[in-house]
C-alpha positions as CSV (number, residue, x, y, z in Angstrom):
1,M,-8.6,-204.6,-173.8
2,V,-6.7,-201.6,-175.1
3,K,-6.5,-200.1,-171.6
4,K,-5.3,-203.4,-170.2
5,S,-2.6,-203.8,-172.8
6,K,-1.4,-200.3,-172.1
7,F,-1.3,-201.0,-168.3
8,R,0.6,-204.2,-169.0
9,K,3.1,-202.4,-171.2
10,N,3.7,-199.6,-168.7
11,G,3.5,-201.9,-165.6
12,Q,7.0,-201.3,-164.5
13,L,6.5,-197.5,-164.7
14,H,3.3,-197.7,-162.5
15,V,5.3,-199.8,-160.0
16,M,7.9,-197.0,-159.8
17,L,5.2,-194.6,-158.8
18,V,4.2,-196.6,-155.7
19,P,7.0,-195.1,-153.3
20,G,6.1,-191.7,-154.4
21,L,2.3,-192.2,-153.9
22,I,2.9,-193.6,-150.5
23,L,4.9,-190.6,-149.5
24,V,2.3,-188.3,-150.8
25,A,-0.5,-190.1,-149.1
26,I,1.4,-190.0,-145.8
27,F,2.7,-186.5,-145.8
28,S,0.0,-184.7,-148.0
29,Y,-3.3,-186.4,-147.7
30,L,-3.3,-188.0,-144.3
31,P,-2.7,-184.6,-142.5
32,M,-5.8,-183.2,-144.3
33,A,-7.8,-184.8,-141.6
34,G,-6.5,-182.1,-139.3
35,L,-8.3,-179.5,-141.3
36,I,-11.4,-180.2,-139.2
37,I,-9.9,-177.9,-136.5
38,A,-10.7,-175.0,-138.7
39,F,-14.3,-175.4,-137.6
40,Q,-13.4,-176.0,-133.9
41,Q,-12.2,-174.1,-130.9
42,F,-9.1,-176.2,-130.7
43,N,-6.8,-176.1,-127.7
44,P,-4.5,-179.2,-127.3
45,M,-3.7,-178.3,-123.7
46,L,-7.2,-179.0,-122.7
47,G,-7.5,-182.4,-124.5
48,F,-9.9,-183.6,-127.2
49,S,-12.8,-183.8,-124.7
50,K,-12.9,-180.0,-124.4
51,I,-13.1,-179.3,-128.2
52,T,-16.0,-177.2,-129.1
53,W,-17.5,-176.7,-132.6
54,T,-17.7,-173.1,-133.8
55,G,-18.7,-173.5,-137.4
56,W,-17.6,-170.4,-139.5
57,E,-16.5,-168.4,-136.6
58,N,-12.8,-168.8,-137.2
59,F,-13.2,-167.7,-140.8
60,S,-15.1,-164.6,-139.7
61,Y,-12.4,-163.9,-137.2
62,M,-9.7,-164.6,-140.0
63,V,-11.3,-162.0,-142.3
64,S,-11.4,-159.5,-139.5
65,L,-7.7,-159.7,-138.8
66,P,-5.9,-156.5,-140.0
67,D,-3.0,-158.5,-141.4
68,F,-5.0,-160.9,-143.5
69,F,-5.9,-158.9,-146.6
70,P,-2.5,-157.2,-146.8
71,A,-0.9,-160.7,-146.6
72,F,-3.2,-161.8,-149.2
73,K,-2.3,-158.9,-151.6
74,N,1.4,-159.4,-150.9
75,T,1.2,-163.1,-151.7
76,V,-0.5,-162.4,-155.0
77,I,1.9,-159.6,-156.0
78,I,5.1,-161.5,-155.0
79,S,4.0,-164.8,-156.6
80,S,2.9,-163.0,-159.8
81,M,6.4,-161.3,-160.1
82,K,8.1,-164.6,-159.5
83,I,6.1,-166.4,-162.1
84,V,6.6,-163.8,-164.8
85,T,10.4,-163.5,-164.2
86,G,10.6,-167.2,-163.7
87,I,9.5,-167.6,-167.3
88,I,11.4,-164.7,-168.9
89,V,14.8,-165.2,-167.3
90,P,15.2,-168.9,-168.0
91,V,14.0,-168.5,-171.6
92,M,16.5,-165.8,-172.2
93,V,19.4,-167.8,-170.7
94,A,18.4,-170.9,-172.6
95,L,18.3,-168.9,-175.9
96,M,21.8,-167.6,-175.1
97,L,23.2,-170.9,-174.2
98,N,21.7,-172.5,-177.3
99,E,24.0,-170.1,-179.3
100,V,27.1,-171.3,-177.5
101,R,29.1,-173.7,-179.8
102,S,31.6,-174.8,-177.1
103,V,30.0,-177.9,-175.3
104,L,32.5,-177.5,-172.4
105,F,31.7,-173.9,-171.8
106,K,27.9,-174.6,-172.1
107,R,28.0,-177.5,-169.6
108,S,30.1,-175.5,-167.2
109,V,27.7,-172.5,-167.2
110,Q,24.8,-174.9,-166.8
111,T,26.4,-176.5,-163.8
112,I,27.3,-173.1,-162.2
113,V,23.9,-171.5,-162.6
114,Y,21.7,-174.4,-161.4
115,M,23.9,-175.2,-158.4
116,P,22.0,-172.8,-156.0
117,H,18.8,-174.7,-156.6
118,F,20.2,-177.5,-154.4
119,F,20.9,-175.2,-151.5
120,S,18.3,-174.5,-148.7
121,W,17.2,-170.9,-148.1
122,V,18.7,-171.2,-144.6
123,I,22.1,-171.1,-146.4
124,L,21.2,-168.8,-149.1
125,G,19.3,-166.4,-146.9
126,G,22.6,-165.9,-144.8
127,I,24.5,-165.2,-148.0
128,V,21.9,-162.6,-149.1
129,V,21.9,-160.9,-145.7
130,D,25.7,-160.7,-145.8
131,V,25.8,-159.4,-149.3
132,L,23.1,-156.7,-148.7
133,S,24.4,-155.7,-145.3
134,P,24.2,-151.9,-145.0
135,S,27.6,-151.7,-143.4
136,E,29.8,-154.5,-144.8
137,G,27.7,-155.9,-147.7
138,I,29.5,-155.9,-151.1
139,V,26.5,-154.3,-152.9
140,N,26.6,-151.3,-150.5
141,M,30.4,-151.1,-150.7
142,I,30.1,-150.7,-154.5
143,V,27.3,-148.1,-154.1
144,K,29.4,-146.1,-151.8
145,A,32.4,-146.4,-154.0
146,F,30.5,-144.6,-156.7
147,G,29.4,-141.9,-154.2
148,G,26.0,-143.2,-153.2
149,E,24.6,-143.8,-149.8
150,S,24.2,-147.0,-148.1
151,I,20.8,-148.7,-148.7
152,A,19.1,-151.0,-146.1
153,F,17.6,-153.4,-148.7
154,L,16.2,-155.9,-146.3
155,T,14.4,-153.3,-144.1
156,S,13.0,-151.2,-146.9
157,N,9.5,-151.7,-148.1
158,E,10.5,-150.2,-151.3
159,W,13.1,-152.7,-152.1
160,F,12.1,-155.9,-150.3
161,R,9.8,-157.3,-152.9
162,Y,12.4,-156.8,-155.7
163,I,15.0,-158.5,-153.4
164,L,12.7,-161.5,-153.1
165,V,12.2,-161.8,-156.8
166,I,15.9,-161.3,-157.7
167,T,17.2,-163.8,-155.1
168,D,14.4,-166.3,-156.1
169,Q,15.7,-166.2,-159.7
170,W,19.3,-166.5,-158.6
171,K,18.3,-169.8,-156.9
172,E,15.8,-171.2,-159.5
173,F,16.5,-169.8,-163.0
174,G,19.3,-172.2,-163.7
175,F,17.3,-175.3,-162.9
176,S,14.4,-173.9,-164.9
177,T,16.6,-173.3,-167.9
178,I,17.0,-177.1,-168.3
179,V,13.3,-177.4,-169.3
180,Y,13.7,-174.8,-172.1
181,L,17.0,-176.3,-173.3
182,A,15.4,-179.7,-173.6
183,A,12.5,-178.1,-175.6
184,L,15.2,-176.4,-177.9
185,T,16.7,-179.8,-178.7
186,A,13.3,-181.0,-180.0
187,I,13.2,-178.4,-182.8
188,D,13.8,-179.8,-186.2
189,Q,17.3,-178.8,-187.3
190,G,16.2,-178.9,-190.9
191,L,14.2,-175.7,-190.3
192,Y,17.5,-173.8,-189.5
193,E,19.2,-175.3,-192.6
194,A,16.3,-174.0,-194.8
195,A,16.5,-170.7,-193.1
196,V,20.2,-170.4,-193.9
197,I,19.5,-171.2,-197.5
198,D,16.9,-168.5,-197.5
199,G,19.4,-166.0,-196.1
200,A,18.1,-165.6,-192.6
201,N,20.6,-164.5,-190.0
202,R,20.8,-165.8,-186.4
203,W,18.4,-163.3,-185.1
204,R,15.7,-164.0,-187.6
205,Q,16.3,-167.8,-187.1
206,T,15.6,-167.2,-183.4
207,W,12.6,-165.1,-183.9
208,H,10.9,-167.1,-186.6
209,I,12.1,-170.7,-185.6
210,T,13.5,-170.9,-182.1
211,L,10.8,-168.9,-180.3
212,P,7.8,-170.4,-182.0
213,G,9.4,-173.9,-181.4
214,I,9.5,-173.4,-177.5
215,T,6.2,-171.4,-177.4
216,P,4.1,-174.5,-176.4
217,I,6.3,-175.4,-173.4
218,V,6.4,-171.7,-172.3
219,V,2.6,-171.6,-172.5
220,L,2.4,-174.9,-170.6
221,V,4.6,-173.7,-167.8
222,S,2.9,-170.4,-167.5
223,T,-0.6,-171.9,-167.2
224,L,0.5,-174.6,-164.7
225,S,2.2,-171.9,-162.6
226,L,-1.2,-170.5,-161.9
227,G,-1.6,-173.0,-159.0
228,N,1.4,-171.3,-157.2
229,I,-0.2,-167.9,-157.2
230,L,-0.9,-168.1,-153.4
231,S,2.5,-169.6,-152.6
232,G,4.9,-166.8,-152.1
233,G,7.8,-169.0,-150.9
234,F,7.6,-169.4,-147.2
235,D,11.3,-170.6,-146.8
236,Q,12.7,-167.5,-148.6
237,V,10.5,-164.9,-146.9
238,F,10.8,-166.4,-143.5
239,N,14.6,-166.3,-143.7
240,L,14.8,-162.7,-145.1
241,Y,11.8,-160.7,-143.7
242,N,11.5,-158.8,-140.5
243,P,8.7,-156.7,-138.8
244,M,9.9,-153.5,-140.7
245,V,8.8,-155.1,-144.1
246,Y,5.6,-156.7,-143.0
247,E,3.8,-154.2,-145.1
248,T,5.1,-155.5,-148.4
249,G,6.7,-158.7,-147.4
250,D,4.3,-160.6,-145.2
251,I,2.6,-163.4,-147.0
252,L,-0.2,-165.9,-146.1
253,D,2.3,-168.6,-145.1
254,T,4.2,-166.4,-142.8
255,L,0.8,-165.1,-141.3
256,V,-0.2,-168.7,-140.7
257,Y,3.2,-169.3,-138.9
258,R,2.8,-166.4,-136.7
259,I,-0.9,-167.1,-135.8
260,G,-0.5,-170.8,-135.5
261,I,3.0,-171.4,-134.1
262,V,3.9,-168.2,-132.3
263,Q,0.4,-167.2,-131.0
264,T,-0.8,-170.9,-130.8
265,Q,-4.2,-169.9,-132.5
266,Y,-4.2,-173.3,-134.3
267,A,-7.9,-173.1,-135.5
268,V,-7.5,-169.7,-137.0
269,A,-4.3,-170.8,-138.8
270,A,-6.0,-173.9,-140.2
271,A,-8.9,-171.8,-141.4
272,I,-6.4,-169.5,-143.3
273,G,-4.5,-172.5,-144.7
274,L,-7.8,-174.1,-145.7
275,I,-9.0,-171.0,-147.7
276,K,-5.6,-170.8,-149.4
277,S,-5.7,-174.5,-150.4
278,V,-9.2,-174.2,-151.8
279,I,-8.4,-171.3,-153.9
280,S,-5.1,-172.9,-155.0
281,L,-6.9,-176.0,-156.0
282,G,-9.4,-174.0,-158.1
283,L,-6.5,-172.2,-159.8
284,I,-4.6,-175.5,-160.5
285,G,-7.7,-176.9,-162.2
286,F,-8.1,-173.8,-164.1
287,G,-4.4,-173.9,-165.2
288,Y,-4.8,-177.5,-166.4
289,W,-7.8,-176.5,-168.4
290,L,-5.8,-173.7,-170.0
291,A,-2.9,-176.0,-170.7
292,Y,-5.2,-178.4,-172.4
293,R,-7.0,-175.7,-174.5
294,I,-3.8,-173.8,-175.4
295,A,-0.9,-176.3,-175.4
296,N,-3.0,-179.6,-175.8
297,Y,-1.5,-180.8,-172.5
298,R,-3.2,-183.7,-170.7
299,I,-2.2,-185.6,-167.6
300,F,-4.1,-188.7,-168.8
């Protein structure tokens, strides 16, 4: 009876979920039937009557590819760097904005910093290429103005990962900041008043009240980010990388693109995608378990 009463109380909210569930079912779950080609010798030009079952042969071939393990390593490194910076930068920006007393200035800054989130990487990638151009890019113009030599950022294995992380934060940190600003508003203001009476300055208030107050949401976001450890950001990498930086910039998603779309080895590409999905599913489950144990977060 309790469950029924809760369902009736939240019935309208459940109805609002229906369109989203339909889209997820059509575009996320229905295509999963195609994963069966990972166990087949699939060639659409020959028709379905010519399909042969290969078992684990595609997975064995996948492991033997010279690009597979470097791409796997790059994916983990790039994703880990993005996750760490994706927590540190928004938290720092949220703390700084929290100290601003001018509402107009705060809202203006918020609008400016989260605007790039709504642009695609096709647009932002073109901007990044122009800004980092070795000949006419503004960054290299500044470097040369101070007596340095021009740097080919997008063709350098030394720089490429850092460029991915920096540009990813440029696009996403403003939007992520909203989460932490919302968490800051939930902190009891009476704690700050008590701290002022005790003689605590703004730094000590931040250290002893603000940071502990948003720690649960920071832990929650961190643990839930584990599911994205094998998602290096295909849109960004695809628009910025080139064969000269495959050593440090090639990720699993771009490897799947080259094998599946360019080389038309659909079965092998499906095998790589399946392995990635299985590992990501396990990481998501582990992340939710950590979120429940550490931050007491539950979906249901």
